[in-house]
N, CA, C and O atoms as a DFTB+ gen file, in Angstrom:
520 C
 N C O
     1  1      36.671       3.150       9.547
     2  2      36.169       3.746       8.324
     3  2      35.043       4.697       8.660
     4  3      34.194       4.383       9.494
     5  1      35.022       5.831       8.037
     6  2      33.937       6.805       8.209
     7  2      32.845       6.491       7.212
     8  3      33.032       5.790       6.217
     9  1      31.684       7.055       7.541
    10  2      30.553       6.816       6.667
    11  2      30.748       7.535       5.342
    12  3      31.022       8.735       5.332
    13  1      30.612       6.825       4.216
    14  2      30.818       7.469       2.917
    15  2      29.850       8.663       2.703
    16  3      28.698       8.618       3.134
    17  1      30.331       9.712       2.041
    18  2      29.577      10.928       1.877
    19  2      28.175      10.703       1.215
    20  3      27.218      11.354       1.634
    21  1      28.025       9.819       0.212
    22  2      26.706       9.663      -0.378
    23  2      25.729       9.049       0.641
    24  3      24.531       9.318       0.546
    25  1      26.169       8.264       1.580
    26  2      25.283       7.686       2.595
    27  2      24.975       8.667       3.623
    28  3      23.813       8.784       4.014
    29  1      25.968       9.421       4.123
    30  2      25.784      10.467       5.128
    31  2      24.857      11.570       4.633
    32  3      24.065      12.099       5.413
    33  1      24.938      11.918       3.389
    34  2      24.142      13.023       2.829
    35  2      22.709      12.645       2.445
    36  3      21.839      13.507       2.320
    37  1      22.484      11.352       2.261
    38  2      21.145      10.935       1.803
    39  2      20.119      11.053       2.895
    40  3      20.479      10.956       4.068
    41  1      18.875      11.254       2.581
    42  2      17.804      11.349       3.555
    43  2      17.426      10.004       4.135
    44  3      17.055       9.886       5.303
    45  1      17.532       8.981       3.280
    46  2      17.225       7.622       3.714
    47  2      18.360       6.688       3.305
    48  3      19.125       6.954       2.379
    49  1      18.430       5.573       4.047
    50  2      19.344       4.513       3.682
    51  2      18.560       3.204       3.513
    52  3      17.502       3.012       4.111
    53  1      19.089       2.346       2.714
    54  2      18.522       1.015       2.631
    55  2      19.317       0.174       3.617
    56  3      20.496      -0.108       3.402
    57  1      18.659      -0.224       4.700
    58  2      19.293      -1.095       5.734
    59  2      18.973      -2.481       5.342
    60  3      17.803      -2.863       5.365
    61  1      19.944      -3.264       4.981
    62  2      19.745      -4.675       4.543
    63  2      20.106      -5.606       5.676
    64  3      21.250      -5.643       6.129
    65  1      19.114      -6.363       6.132
    66  2      19.298      -7.367       7.129
    67  2      19.201      -8.689       6.436
    68  3      18.832      -8.737       5.263
    69  1      19.521      -9.776       7.117
    70  2      19.576     -11.129       6.503
    71  2      18.722     -12.096       7.284
    72  3      18.761     -12.148       8.514
    73  1      17.922     -12.888       6.511
    74  2      17.137     -13.925       7.131
    75  2      18.093     -15.068       7.530
    76  3      19.272     -15.065       7.178
    77  1      17.545     -16.039       8.275
    78  2      18.352     -17.180       8.708
    79  2      18.940     -17.923       7.539
    80  3      20.043     -18.457       7.653
    81  1      18.231     -17.983       6.388
    82  2      18.761     -18.690       5.247
    83  2      19.697     -17.821       4.383
    84  3      20.162     -18.264       3.333
    85  1      19.974     -16.559       4.839
    86  2      20.896     -15.711       4.152
    87  2      20.269     -14.771       3.082
    88  3      20.978     -14.016       2.416
    89  1      18.926     -14.838       2.940
    90  2      18.265     -13.967       2.007
    91  2      18.330     -12.500       2.517
    92  3      18.001     -12.232       3.672
    93  1      18.749     -11.576       1.662
    94  2      18.831     -10.185       2.082
    95  2      17.432      -9.540       2.067
    96  3      16.624      -9.818       1.181
    97  1      17.162      -8.681       3.053
    98  2      15.880      -7.970       3.144
    99  2      16.210      -6.488       3.312
   100  3      16.617      -6.092       4.404
   101  1      16.052      -5.631       2.264
   102  2      16.357      -4.244       2.417
   103  2      15.141      -3.473       2.940
   104  3      14.007      -3.788       2.577
   105  1      15.364      -2.484       3.772
   106  2      14.327      -1.608       4.310
   107  2      14.853      -0.175       4.306
   108  3      15.948       0.097       4.800
   109  1      14.057       0.738       3.743
   110  2      14.397       2.153       3.774
   111  2      14.117       2.749       5.150
   112  3      13.011       2.603       5.670
   113  1      15.099       3.417       5.744
   114  2      14.991       4.024       7.071
   115  2      15.675       5.403       7.103
   116  3      16.580       5.700       6.323
   117  1      15.197       6.217       8.036
   118  2      15.889       7.463       8.309
   119  2      17.122       7.140       9.146
   120  3      17.165       6.112       9.821
   121  1      18.120       8.014       9.102
   122  2      19.350       7.751       9.777
   123  2      20.105       8.980      10.177
   124  3      19.829      10.076       9.688
   125  1      21.036       8.814      11.041
   126  2      22.001       9.908      11.415
   127  2      23.356       9.246      11.378
   128  3      23.590       8.239      12.047
   129  1      24.252       9.822      10.588
   130  2      25.632       9.338      10.500
   131  2      26.553      10.182      11.353
   132  3      26.551      11.412      11.305
   133  1      27.348       9.459      12.145
   134  2      28.344      10.110      13.037
   135  2      29.644       9.285      13.016
   136  3      29.631       8.155      13.503
   137  1      30.755       9.792      12.479
   138  2      31.986       9.078      12.494
   139  2      31.853       7.777      11.708
   140  3      31.605       7.798      10.503
   141  1      32.016       6.652      12.390
   142  2      31.962       5.389      11.702
   143  2      30.671       4.634      12.100
   144  3      30.598       3.411      11.976
   145  1      29.636       5.401      12.589
   146  2      28.385       4.723      12.927
   147  2      27.231       5.399      12.250
   148  3      27.302       6.566      11.863
   149  1      26.128       4.621      12.110
   150  2      24.886       5.109      11.557
   151  2      23.816       4.678      12.562
   152  3      23.741       3.510      12.943
   153  1      22.969       5.666      12.996
   154  2      21.953       5.405      14.013
   155  2      20.585       5.556      13.400
   156  3      20.339       6.459      12.600
   157  1      19.688       4.652      13.790
   158  2      18.265       4.782      13.357
   159  2      17.397       4.226      14.522
   160  3      17.924       3.706      15.505
   161  1      16.098       4.346      14.390
   162  2      15.158       3.829      15.337
   163  2      14.101       3.036      14.624
   164  3      13.688       3.428      13.534
   165  1      13.646       1.946      15.179
   166  2      12.610       1.115      14.554
   167  2      11.607       0.659      15.618
   168  3      11.864       0.757      16.818
   169  1      10.460       0.160      15.151
   170  2       9.560      -0.394      16.114
   171  2      10.151      -1.671      16.673
   172  3      10.767      -2.456      15.952
   173  1       9.957      -1.869      17.962
   174  2      10.641      -2.954      18.679
   175  2      10.198      -4.348      18.130
   176  3      10.958      -5.314      18.200
   177  1       9.013      -4.426      17.610
   178  2       8.577      -5.747      17.087
   179  2       8.775      -5.919      15.603
   180  3       8.265      -6.874      15.017
   181  1       9.523      -4.992      14.968
   182  2       9.724      -5.078      13.516
   183  2      10.551      -6.330      13.141
   184  3      11.375      -6.804      13.923
   185  1      10.309      -6.835      11.951
   186  2      11.069      -7.983      11.527
   187  2      12.569      -7.701      11.387
   188  3      13.394      -8.581      11.633
   189  1      12.921      -6.469      10.991
   190  2      14.354      -6.155      10.874
   191  2      15.038      -6.270      12.211
   192  3      16.203      -6.664      12.275
   193  1      14.331      -5.931      13.299
   194  2      14.908      -6.066      14.648
   195  2      15.086      -7.556      14.993
   196  3      16.099      -7.947      15.573
   197  1      14.137      -8.344      14.646
   198  2      14.262      -9.750      14.899
   199  2      15.408     -10.390      14.095
   200  3      16.133     -11.255      14.586
   201  1      15.541      -9.930      12.846
   202  2      16.643     -10.429      11.994
   203  2      17.992     -10.044      12.574
   204  3      18.927     -10.844      12.587
   205  1      18.087      -8.767      13.070
   206  2      19.328      -8.268      13.682
   207  2      19.721      -9.104      14.917
   208  3      20.895      -9.399      15.142
   209  1      18.698      -9.473      15.705
   210  2      18.983     -10.325      16.865
   211  2      19.597     -11.688      16.450
   212  3      20.456     -12.227      17.148
   213  1      19.141     -12.226      15.311
   214  2      19.656     -13.478      14.822
   215  2      21.032     -13.314      14.123
   216  3      21.894     -14.186      14.223
   217  1      21.210     -12.199      13.428
   218  2      22.440     -11.999      12.658
   219  2      22.708     -10.453      12.617
   220  3      22.054      -9.731      11.865
   221  1      23.651      -9.983      13.414
   222  2      23.919      -8.547      13.465
   223  2      24.627      -7.956      12.242
   224  3      24.814      -6.742      12.163
   225  1      25.022      -8.806      11.290
   226  2      25.708      -8.297      10.100
   227  2      24.687      -7.651       9.138
   228  3      23.714      -8.297       8.749
   229  1      24.912      -6.359       8.748
   230  2      24.024      -5.671       7.876
   231  2      24.792      -4.951       6.766
   232  3      26.017      -4.842       6.819
   233  1      24.082      -4.475       5.793
   234  2      24.660      -3.581       4.755
   235  2      23.798      -2.357       4.627
   236  3      22.580      -2.411       4.798
   237  1      24.456      -1.228       4.317
   238  2      23.728       0.004       4.146
   239  2      24.152       0.643       2.828
   240  3      25.312       0.591       2.420
   241  1      23.145       1.253       2.175
   242  2      23.296       1.904       0.907
   243  2      22.396       3.151       0.853
   244  3      21.301       3.108       1.414
   245  1      22.793       4.242       0.219
   246  2      21.942       5.372       0.114
   247  2      20.767       4.982      -0.844
   248  3      20.969       4.255      -1.817
   249  1      19.555       5.479      -0.543
   250  2      18.389       5.183      -1.359
   251  2      17.434       6.329      -1.298
   252  3      17.654       7.284      -0.552
   253  1      16.325       6.256      -2.103
   254  2      15.260       7.296      -2.013
   255  2      14.245       6.818      -1.010
   256  3      14.423       5.761      -0.405
   257  1      13.166       7.583      -0.817
   258  2      12.190       7.321       0.208
   259  2      11.398       5.982      -0.046
   260  3      10.764       5.426       0.850
   261  1      11.477       5.535      -1.262
   262  2      10.810       4.237      -1.557
   263  2      11.751       3.084      -1.446
   264  3      11.349       1.937      -1.641
   265  1      12.993       3.352      -1.139
   266  2      13.977       2.239      -1.015
   267  2      14.709       1.919      -2.288
   268  3      15.463       0.947      -2.346
   269  1      14.494       2.746      -3.344
   270  2      15.174       2.423      -4.599
   271  2      16.647       2.942      -4.475
   272  3      16.908       4.084      -4.099
   273  1      17.569       2.030      -4.815
   274  2      18.937       2.322      -4.777
   275  2      19.438       2.832      -6.168
   276  3      19.105       2.232      -7.190
   277  1      20.186       3.865      -6.204
   278  2      20.750       4.314      -7.425
   279  2      21.823       3.373      -7.915
   280  3      22.669       2.992      -7.106
   281  1      21.862       2.966      -9.165
   282  2      22.901       2.060      -9.640
   283  2      24.272       2.664      -9.372
   284  3      24.508       3.846      -9.622
   285  1      25.152       1.847      -8.869
   286  2      26.517       2.304      -8.578
   287  2      26.694       2.959      -7.231
   288  3      27.807       3.353      -6.881
   289  1      25.593       3.092      -6.442
   290  2      25.737       3.672      -5.092
   291  2      26.606       2.753      -4.210
   292  3      26.525       1.527      -4.282
   293  1      27.436       3.395      -3.381
   294  2      28.316       2.514      -2.545
   295  2      27.494       1.808      -1.450
   296  3      26.562       2.355      -0.861
   297  1      27.902       0.585      -1.230
   298  2      27.297      -0.250      -0.155
   299  2      28.396      -0.596       0.860
   300  3      29.497      -1.001       0.489
   301  1      28.077      -0.432       2.115
   302  2      29.076      -0.762       3.112
   303  2      28.459      -1.738       4.079
   304  3      27.258      -1.740       4.347
   305  1      29.362      -2.584       4.598
   306  2      28.960      -3.624       5.592
   307  2      29.216      -3.070       6.993
   308  3      30.060      -2.199       7.204
   309  1      28.459      -3.607       7.925
   310  2      28.595      -3.170       9.291
   311  2      27.955      -4.177      10.250
   312  3      27.331      -5.153       9.835
   313  1      28.135      -3.905      11.559
   314  2      27.559      -4.739      12.555
   315  2      26.569      -3.891      13.345
   316  3      26.916      -2.817      13.836
   317  1      25.326      -4.381      13.467
   318  2      24.252      -3.658      14.128
   319  2      24.188      -4.075      15.600
   320  3      24.393      -5.232      15.965
   321  1      23.888      -3.052      16.431
   322  2      23.691      -3.304      17.846
   323  2      22.368      -2.673      18.225
   324  3      22.088      -1.528      17.871
   325  1      21.548      -3.438      18.955
   326  2      20.245      -2.902      19.415
   327  2      20.481      -2.197      20.750
   328  3      21.108      -2.756      21.650
   329  1      19.981      -0.977      20.873
   330  2      20.187      -0.177      22.008
   331  2      19.180      -0.494      23.117
   332  3      18.044      -0.861      22.815
   333  1      19.562      -0.364      24.383
   334  2      18.584      -0.524      25.444
   335  2      17.633       0.659      25.460
   336  3      17.922       1.707      24.882
   337  1      16.463       0.482      26.146
   338  2      15.473       1.514      26.139
   339  2      15.981       2.893      26.642
   340  3      15.497       3.933      26.196
   341  1      16.941       2.885      27.556
   342  2      17.480       4.123      28.102
   343  2      18.213       4.926      27.023
   344  3      18.257       6.154      27.097
   345  1      18.788       4.250      26.025
   346  2      19.549       4.989      24.972
   347  2      18.717       5.175      23.728
   348  3      19.104       5.971      22.871
   349  1      17.604       4.495      23.572
   350  2      16.734       4.700      22.415
   351  2      16.164       6.115      22.342
   352  3      16.009       6.655      21.247
   353  1      15.860       6.707      23.450
   354  2      15.318       8.079      23.427
   355  2      16.378       9.004      22.939
   356  3      16.033       9.994      22.293
   357  1      17.630       8.777      23.184
   358  2      18.723       9.621      22.645
   359  2      18.811       9.471      21.173
   360  3      19.058      10.452      20.471
   361  1      18.613       8.246      20.651
   362  2      18.648       7.987      19.189
   363  2      17.456       8.732      18.545
   364  3      17.597       9.297      17.460
   365  1      16.271       8.733      19.222
   366  2      15.140       9.479      18.658
   367  2      15.432      10.950      18.557
   368  3      15.074      11.600      17.575
   369  1      16.103      11.492      19.603
   370  2      16.430      12.922      19.584
   371  2      17.378      13.224      18.466
   372  3      17.265      14.288      17.858
   373  1      18.360      12.304      18.140
   374  2      19.230      12.580      17.036
   375  2      18.472      12.659      15.698
   376  3      18.750      13.496      14.839
   377  1      17.534      11.772      15.577
   378  2      16.683      11.802      14.312
   379  2      15.840      13.064      14.299
   380  3      15.640      13.637      13.228
   381  1      15.345      13.516      15.416
   382  2      14.544      14.755      15.476
   383  2      15.351      15.967      15.053
   384  3      14.818      16.903      14.457
   385  1      16.665      15.944      15.369
   386  2      17.490      17.101      14.950
   387  2      17.646      17.129      13.418
   388  3      17.779      18.192      12.813
   389  1      17.626      15.950      12.821
   390  2      17.884      15.919      11.369
   391  2      16.597      16.022      10.518
   392  3      16.619      16.609       9.436
   393  1      15.472      15.448      11.012
   394  2      14.229      15.378      10.235
   395  2      13.123      16.230      10.889
   396  3      12.775      16.033      12.053
   397  1      12.603      17.146      10.137
   398  2      11.602      18.101      10.660
   399  2      10.313      17.296      11.047
   400  3       9.680      17.612      12.054
   401  1       9.945      16.307      10.283
   402  2       8.704      15.552      10.610
   403  2       8.875      14.782      11.868
   404  3       7.916      14.645      12.628
   405  1      10.072      14.255      12.141
   406  2      10.336      13.576      13.458
   407  2      10.336      14.560      14.541
   408  3       9.893      14.243      15.645
   409  1      10.823      15.789      14.298
   410  2      10.814      16.819      15.298
   411  2       9.378      17.233      15.687
   412  3       9.061      17.414      16.863
   413  1       8.526      17.375      14.653
   414  2       7.128      17.723      14.923
   415  2       6.439      16.599      15.670
   416  3       5.721      16.859      16.635
   417  1       6.633      15.376      15.257
   418  2       6.032      14.253      15.925
   419  2       6.457      14.114      17.374
   420  3       5.640      13.857      18.258
   421  1       7.788      14.294      17.605
   422  2       8.305      14.212      18.955
   423  2       7.775      15.336      19.813
   424  3       7.519      15.119      20.997
   425  1       7.598      16.524      19.272
   426  2       7.058      17.677      19.986
   427  2       5.642      17.341      20.475
   428  3       5.340      17.556      21.649
   429  1       4.774      16.822      19.609
   430  2       3.423      16.526      20.006
   431  2       3.303      15.357      20.962
   432  3       2.391      15.326      21.788
   433  1       4.203      14.401      20.863
   434  2       4.240      13.251      21.804
   435  2       4.547      13.820      23.194
   436  3       3.903      13.452      24.176
   437  1       5.534      14.720      23.270
   438  2       5.850      15.283      24.584
   439  2       4.824      16.213      25.115
   440  3       4.500      16.182      26.302
   441  1       4.276      17.090      24.209
   442  2       3.260      18.049      24.614
   443  2       1.997      17.401      25.113
   444  3       1.469      17.776      26.160
   445  1       1.523      16.458      24.390
   446  2       0.233      15.780      24.700
   447  2       0.375      14.526      25.544
   448  3      -0.604      13.837      25.829
   449  1       1.603      14.244      25.937
   450  2       1.889      12.995      26.736
   451  2       1.317      11.765      26.078
   452  3       0.674      10.942      26.729
   453  1       1.554      11.639      24.764
   454  2       1.080      10.486      24.036
   455  2       1.936       9.287      24.318
   456  3       3.121       9.429      24.618
   457  1       1.360       8.094      24.228
   458  2       2.096       6.860      24.365
   459  2       2.618       6.449      23.006
   460  3       1.837       6.200      22.087
   461  1       3.979       6.372      22.865
   462  2       4.588       5.960      21.636
   463  2       4.635       4.420      21.621
   464  3       4.780       3.783      22.664
   465  1       4.511       3.845      20.431
   466  2       4.761       2.347      20.346
   467  2       6.210       2.125      20.783
   468  3       7.068       2.985      20.583
   469  1       6.463       0.985      21.368
   470  2       7.791       0.586      21.808
   471  2       8.713       0.663      20.595
   472  3       8.451       0.100      19.531
   473  1       9.813       1.396      20.818
   474  2      10.853       1.505      19.781
   475  2      12.184       0.977      20.256
   476  3      12.385       0.748      21.449
   477  1      13.058       0.792      19.353
   478  2      14.383       0.335      19.710
   479  2      15.435       1.027      18.781
   480  3      15.282       1.085      17.561
   481  1      16.457       1.522      19.406
   482  2      17.485       2.171      18.589
   483  2      18.439       1.145      18.026
   484  3      18.740       0.134      18.661
   485  1      18.915       1.424      16.813
   486  2      19.849       0.552      16.134
   487  2      21.059       1.366      15.752
   488  3      20.940       2.393      15.084
   489  1      22.220       0.913      16.171
   490  2      23.539       1.594      15.793
   491  2      24.301       0.586      14.970
   492  3      24.564      -0.536      15.403
   493  1      24.657       1.020      13.751
   494  2      25.445       0.191      12.883
   495  2      26.896       0.782      12.835
   496  3      27.132       1.918      12.425
   497  1      27.816      -0.069      13.277
   498  2      29.244       0.334      13.184
   499  2      29.803      -0.269      11.944
   500  3      29.742      -1.483      11.749
   501  1      30.362       0.582      11.081
   502  2      30.869       0.138       9.782
   503  2      32.125      -0.671       9.938
   504  3      32.977      -0.386      10.779
   505  1      32.223      -1.703       9.096
   506  2      33.362      -2.582       9.107
   507  2      34.447      -1.953       8.224
   508  3      34.129      -1.343       7.203
   509  1      35.752      -2.096       8.612
   510  2      36.794      -1.589       7.715
   511  2      36.782      -2.327       6.369
   512  3      36.601      -3.544       6.329
   513  1      36.969      -1.606       5.299
   514  2      36.921      -2.208       3.965
   515  2      38.251      -2.931       3.728
   516  3      39.331      -2.417       4.018
   517  1      38.124      -4.110       3.206
   518  2      39.339      -4.953       2.961
   519  2      39.923      -4.599       1.620
   520  3      40.933      -5.175       1.216
């Protein structure tokens, strides 16, 4: 299944991860859609990363920058994979191509040799709809 057009076109997505008790926790994130995958980057110590380690099943929906989902927006399920450090930089570069503020931040990090907080790439592969 390819990424639905409303999700691919939106500037943010609501990435919903699940606690051990099954409670959904949505988080608005930047993303890049390619084929049947959605890629994003998060802080390595973020709770969403910890929840993905426990349960890789996630849901994504288009949202605004505050995480508000438009009623009737399509939601798709997928399986999240945490990328190794060697591939996380590639995920950051993908985001820099799409978002000007990420591009500016990445430019200054490289120019001034700043230390970034540890990050981790997240790739969500969409599940076929039944």
